[in-house]
N, C-alpha and C positions, 0 to 999 in steps of 0.2 A: 486502460492501457497495459498494463503489468500481464493482465492475464491472459491478452490476445495476442495473435501472433505477431513478429517481426513485419513489419512492412515490403521489406525489400529482397526477404528470403525465405520469410514461412518461419525462420526457425531462432532459438536465440542461441546458435553455437554457429561459430566462424571459422573454419583453418583458412586461414592467411600465409604468403609466401614473406613473413616478416620476424623481425627480433622483434622483443619486447621496448627495444631502446627505439625502434624506426616505428612503431605503433605510436609510442609516443609525441616522437618528432612531428611526425604528420598531424595529431592532434593538434598539439601546441601551434604549428605553423598555421593552422585552418583557426582557431579558436582563443590562442594568446589565454587568458587569465581565467577562461572558464573552463580550462582542465586542473585540476587537484592530483594529487597521490596520496591514495592509504593505503592501510597493509593490506586489502584484499584486491587492490586493484588501483586502478583510474576514472574518476569520477567526472563528467562534465554536465557543466550547467549552459544551457544555452536554450532560446527559440521557445520559450515557456515550459523544458521540459528538464528532466534530469536524469543521464544516462548512467550507469555504472561500466566495466570491462575490466571483468575478471582475464588475465593474461597466463598464460602457460605456454611455455615452449613445450614443443616435440618434438619428436625424431627429424630431423630434417632428410628434405630430398635430394638423392644425388643423382645426376643424369651426366654418364661419363665422367669428368672429372670436374664438373658444375656443381655446385652443392648450396643447395635453396634451403634458408631457415623455414622452420614450419609452424606457427602462432596458432594458436588454439587458445581463440577469444569466446568468451560468455558473456552476452549484453543483458541486460536488466534495466528494466526502466524503473527508476525508483524515485519518481515525482514528475506530476504535468497530467498536462490532455493529450487525449490521442493523438491530435493533429499535432498539439510542439514535440510529440514524441517523432511522428512519421517525419516533419520537415527537420527533425535533426539527427535522424537517421541517415535520411540522403543526403544530408549534406556532413555527414562521416562518411559515407560510402564515399562520394566524390571526392573526399580529402584524404584516403588511402587507396583510392587506386594508383596502380602501377600502370606505367607504358610495356606495350608489347608491340608484337610485328608479326 
């Protein structure tokens, strides 16, 4: 799985309107003790897989008076089967969705 495309985006990098703290909070709410922090980012272990998220804040987006943070999330599969990684990434995707209208 580590060399293959990521299932929901086909890319190992994602840009999100979030701060690192908000992203970590969303993962912790969904996965509790499965989330750990190391010097290079967040590590998530669940569903027979282990994913790493390297987080880097980028210049935010400004729309009028609205300022949105921008977070670069680099995702790598550290361990597990392709099926386990796909299931875990799908759960991460749902856990980090934001409302809209």
